[in-house]
Structure formats: C-alpha cells, structure tokens
N, C-alpha and C positions, 0 to 999 in steps of 0.2 A: 857323779853319783856312784856308789859302790855297786859292784856287780850283783850283790844280793838284792838290792832294791830294784834294779832293772829287771832281774829275773822275776821278782814278785809282781811287778807291774805287768810284765808280758804275760805272766801266768793268769793274772786277773783278766786281762783283755782276752786272752786265748780262751779262757773259760766262758766268757760272755759270747764270744764268737762260736765257740763250740756248742754252746747251749742253743743259740738262735739258728745258726746254720753251720754244720760241721765244716771245719777247714779241711779242704782236700789235701791229702798228703801231709799231715802235721808231722813235725819232727818226733821222732820216737823218744822214749825215755833216755835221759842222759844227754839230750841235745845241748849243744852249747848255746849261750845267750845270743850269739851272732846268728845262729841258725834259726832260732826262734824269732828274732827281729826280722830276718829276711822273710820268714813265712808269713808274719803279720803284714809286712809291707806288701807282699804279693797279694794277699787277700784284699787289702784295702784298695789296691789298684784295680782289682777285678770287681769289687763291690764299693763304688764311691758313695759317700754320704755327706750331707750338708752339715755345716757347723750348727751348734745349738742356736746361735743368733745369726739369722740370715734374712734375705729379702726375696720377693717375687714380683714380677710384672703382672698387670691385670690379665694379660693373655695367658699367664701360667695357670690361672684359676678358671676352671671350666664354668661357664654361665655367669661369671661375675659382671662382664660388660653389659649383658642384657638386663640384669637386676639394677645396675647403676643408671641405665638409660630411662628407667621408669620413675626415677626420683627427680625432684625439682632441685635446681642449684640453690645454694644459700644466697648468692648475690643475684638480685633481679630474677626471682623465680617466676616462671610462667605456669599458672595453674590451669588445669583442664578439669571438666566436670564441675561438680558443686563442692567447693571446699567447706568443711565444717569445723566447728570448734575455734574459729578465728573471731576475735572480738576487736572493737575499734581501738582498744588499748594496746593490742598487739602491734598495730601499725601506727601508733602515736597520734590517734585522732579521738582521744577520750572526751573532748568537749564538743564533738560534732553530733547533730541530730539529723535524722533522715526526714527533713521537712521541705515541702514544695516552696518554690521561690516566693509565690504570692502569699504564703502563710508564714514566712519568716518574720519574726518581730524585729522592730527597729532597735538598733543599739542605743545605749544611753546617750552616746555622743550625738547620734543623728537626731534623737528625740529632742535633745537640748538645743541643737542647731535650728530645728524646724519650729521650735516654740517661739522664736523671735521673728518668724516670717509671716507674711500675709497671703491670703488666697490670691491666685492669679486673676480671678474675676472680680476683685473688690473695686470699689469706687471711692472717690474723695470729693468733698465739697471744696469750693475754691478757698473757703476760710481755713480748711485743714491743710492747705498747701502753703508752707511758710513763705515761699518766694513767688507765689502766683501773681500778685500785683506787679512785682518787679519784672517778671517774665513777660506779662502782657504789655507793659510799658515799653520794654525793650523791643518786642515784636512789632508794635505799632511804629516806633521810631525807625526801625529798620525797614519797614514797609514803605514809609513816606519817602518821596524823592523830591529834591529841590527842582522847581521849574525855573523858567526864565525870570530873572530879577527877584527871586525868592530865596531866602536862606532859612535853614532849619537848624536850630540849636537845641540839642537834647541834654538836659541836666540830669544825669543819672542819680546824683545824690539828692537833688531837690525834687526829683520826679516831675519835671516840667519839660514841655516842648514849646519852644518859642518860634513862631513863624513871623519872619520879618521881610519887608521889601528892601532890596539892595539897591534900588534906583535903576536908572537907565531907561525907564519907560515913560517917565514924566507923569504917569497917572497910577502910581503904585497902589494906593488905597482903593482907588476906583476899580482898578483891575481885580483886586482881591474881592471887592464887594460884588462885582459882576460875576466873577467865577463862583463865589459862594451862592449868589442868587440863582445862577443857572443850575447849580447842583441840587438846590432845594426844590423839590417838586410838591405842589399842592395836590392833595388827594381828598376825595369826598367833599366835605363842607369846609375845607381849608384852602385858603388862597395865599399866595406869596406875592407881595408888592415891593418892587425895587424902586426907590426914589433916588435917582442919580443926583438930583439937585440938592436934596437934603442929606444925601449920603446915608440912607437908612434902608433896611430890609424889614418889612413888616409882615408878620404872619398873623392872619386874621381868619375867623370862621365866617362862612357865608350862610350858616344856618339861621333860621328865623328866630329872633329873640322873643321870648314870651313877654307879652304886654300885660298891663293891668286890665282888670275887667272894665274900668271906666274908659280906658283908651280903646278897647275893643268895641265897646258900645257906641263910641263917638263916630258919627257918620263921616266926619271930616278926616278921621284917621283910618277909616275902613276902606280897604281896597279888595279887588277880586270879585268873584261872582258867587251867587247862591241860588239854588233851585227854589222856585216859588212854592213848591209843595212843602218845603221845610219851614215856611213862614206861616204861623198859625192863623193870622188874621189878614193874610194877603188878599183873599177874595173880597172880604168886606171893605178893606181899604181901597182896593181897585174900583169896586162898584161906586163907592162914595166919590172917588176922584173923578170917574167918568161922568157921574151925574152932575157934579159941580161944574165940570167943564162944558157940558152941553146945555145947562140950565139957561133959559132965555135965548138960546141960539138955535134950537131945533124944535120943530113941532113934534112932540113926543107921541102924539096920536098917530102919526104916520110912521113911527119907528118900525113896527112889525112888517109893514108892507115894504118899507125901504130895505129891511134886512133880507126879506124873501127875494126881492128883485135883485139885490146885490149877489146873493147866493146863487140865484138862477143864472145870472150872467157869469159868475165865476166858475160854475160847474161846466166842464167840457165833456161831451159825450165821446166815449172811446168806441173802439170797434165793437159792433153788435149791441150797443147801448144807446138809449135815447134819454134825454133830460127834458122834462116838460113842466115849467112853472105855471100854476093856475092861480091868477090873482083873485078870481071870484071865490074859489074854494080855499084860497090861502094854503095851497100845497105845492110841493115840487116832487114830481113823479120821475123816478129813475127806473127804466124798464129795458128789457131786451128788445131788440128790433126784429127778433124772429129769425135772424141769420146766425148760424154758428160761427164763432171766431176760429180762425185757422192759425196754428202755431207752425211757422215754417222754419226748418233747420237746414241750411244749405250744406253744411259740412259738420259731421258729428265729432270728429276726433275719436279717441279711444274710449271715451265715456260720454254719456248724455243722459240728462234728467228730463223726463217728460212730466209736465204738470197736469194733474187731474182736473184743473180748472178749465182746460181747453177740451172741447169735444172732438176736435180734429187736429191731427198732427201730420204735416208733410215733411218727411225727414229723408235726407240723402246721406248715406254712409260713405266716407272717404277712406275708411279702413275698418278692420274688425272692431266692433263697438259693444260695450257693456252698458245696458240701459237700466235706469232706476226710475221709480214712479214716486211723485209726491203723494202724501196721504191726504185724502179729502176729509171733511168733517163728518160726512155720512156716506151714502152710496154715491157712486159715480160710474160713468161709462164713457169711453172715448175710443176713437178709431185712429189707426196709424197707417199711412201709406208710405211704405219703406222702400227706398231705392238704393242701388249700389250693390255691386257683385262682391259683397263681403259677408262675413258671418256675424249675425246679431246674437248677443247673449242676454236673455231676459231675466228678470228677478226670480229668485228661487221660490217666491210666494205665489207665482203664477201656476195654476193647475190647467193642464191641456187635456183635450179629449183623449181618452184611453191612456192617459199618462205619458204621451209621447210628444216631445217638442217637434213641431213641423220643420221641414227643410225649407230654407229660404231660397227663392228664385226671384230675382228683381224684375219689375217691382212687385211687391206683395202687399196685400191689405190685411191688417190684423185688427181685431176688436177685443178690448179688455174691459171687464166690469168688476166692481167690488160692491159688496153688500154689508161690509163690516168696517168701513172707514179705512180700507187699505191693508187690513191685517192679512187678507188673502184676496187673490184675483183669479178670475176665470178668463182664459184667453182662447181665442180661436183664430185660425188663419182662414179668412173668407175666400181668398183666391191668390194666385201668384202668376208670375210671368205674363202680366198683362201686356197686350200689344195693340 
C-alpha cells in the first residue's frame, strides 16, 4: 500500500479516536507514518474493543439466565399455572372430544360386531338348537354302562342304542326282564306284574272301572255296603219283610208286651240309676236312685276335664294340672274334692269371690255352678287343708 493511503487511513482512524476520546500525546504535525501507527497501536492496546462480529456467554449478559429459567423448553415443556391459548390441534388431538367413558359412542366397527351377537340372558328351545337331539343321545349313551353279560352298542349315525345279552348267565333275557321289572315302580292306581313263566311285564291300573247302569243295578254284581238312610224305601221293605217272616209264627197280640219285657231286661241300671218295667202300666221307668254319682280321678296328669254331668268329683293331682269343664245343656252345679300338693289352674270362665282365685292347700273342697250352660261359672273354695 502506498504511504499516502496508509497515512489517510491512519488519519481517518485518528480522527475518530480523537473525536470520541482524545488520544493522549498524539504525534504532532509532520509526524511520520510510523509514529502515527505506533500511536494508534498504543491507544488500541490501552482501550481494547470487540470486533463487529463476536459472541458472548449467558453469564456475560446480566439477568439473562433468570429470564431463561422462567421459560418452558421446546422439548417436553412442563407447564405451571393455567396455560391459555392452547387448542387440541396444537397437540395433534384434533379428533378428541372431552366425553365421559360411559357417554362415549360405540365405533362403527363395534356396533357392527355387536349387531351379530345375542343377549347373555337369552334362551333357546330345543328345536332351535341344531344338534340338541344328537347331544342328548350322546349324553345318554355316555351315561349308560355295560353290566355283567350286557353289551351296549351305540349307532351314532342311526341314532340307536342296542342293549344285548352277551351270554354267560344262562338266563340273559330273564335277567333283563327281572332288572327292568325291579326298576319299574307302580304308583297310585298303577301296578306292575312280572310273569316269569310267560316272560312278560304287565302294567295295569287298579282303579275301579266304570260299569254300566244295568250292571250297577244288578244285585249279583253289586258289592260293598250302603247306609240304610240312603235307600228311600228301606223302612217299608224291612217292615214288610219282618211281617212276612213272623206271620203265623208269633202271637202278634203279645208283641208290645214282649218288646217291653225284652227292653226291660236289656236295660242295665248304672250308678245312681234305677230301671223299673211296669207290665200293668206298660211302662219302663228310668230314674235316679237318689244317690249322687262320684267321678273319681286317681291321677290327673297335666290336664283334666271334669264333666258337668257328675255332681261330685274326687280328684287327686300328681302334678300341676289345668282343668276344663264340659258344658251342660242348661244349669249345673258340682263339687270337687281336690287332693295333691300341686297347683290347679281353673278355666278362665270361672268367677271367684272378690275376683281372687283362692290358694290351694290339699285337700280342698271347691263348688262350681253355671246358670248359662257353661258360658260362665261361679266358683268358691268351701274349705281347705282338711284333716
């Protein structure tokens, strides 16, 4: 480069330096180019500067690292707070809807697949199952087992099961019949008859076979019994039959007397009762002998019924006892001499003096009376602890 160009360049540079910051001790007028160059070099050494194109580290810029820390990275950013302005298209989910699982519609493929399915709770008739008969036959054939001297041959194609005797017992058919006969049970009006000699098993009904009206009316074919009250002319026929039987054999004029004497003899007087036939008055009188009959109960058990037909009861309790009374047709009164150191329980229909049931001390005497055929009773303890 010619010296003139160097001097011009140095002058330009010097001027810039001189304008911004005066160069200390600049060469005076008429300085040589070398002096000027040395002066510029000294200045640049004392005041270094970066080139027009240069770089810096993050640390060279105050506050830059803090600003960067508040930003999310482009790769896998982690957001904080509530991001705004982000759409599903931004993240590649343009076809996604925010729908609950139970509200999501089925896809076309799933709908088509389900269209050919049945409900889990559905049923079929045997006719709707194509291989039902075959399956039943196979199951029966598999269930049966061959016994002694018996063979089972199942023809799957012909749908038959052949049971045969293989011999060895000497009585194959007989054994089969006996086995079948034992297996068949007669119920109700059905009976099963096994005829070994005829080699037969007969199933018959034991119910009565309806007969024709003529057969039912025929006395020779009629069996069983029938109440006389159901025969409309029974009394007339019987009277005629009796009259025909005694005609010429009995003095009918003596018949009433004979009947009374027979009845008088047949009647037996029980306790407290008298029976008196009167031939002259043509009567039979049944009357009380004036003595009250006594009903004696030696051991009651836990319950005992006292009949109002007896006037006196002599009862011994062998345990706590609940008593009941029979109902008379009208009024009645009876006494009970009750022994036994147990507790009696009287009917709830018995009313006691002052409404209080007396305490039992053995033996005790009780009197009960009714005026309304047993609907209610009045009771009284006449005494107790007799000795």
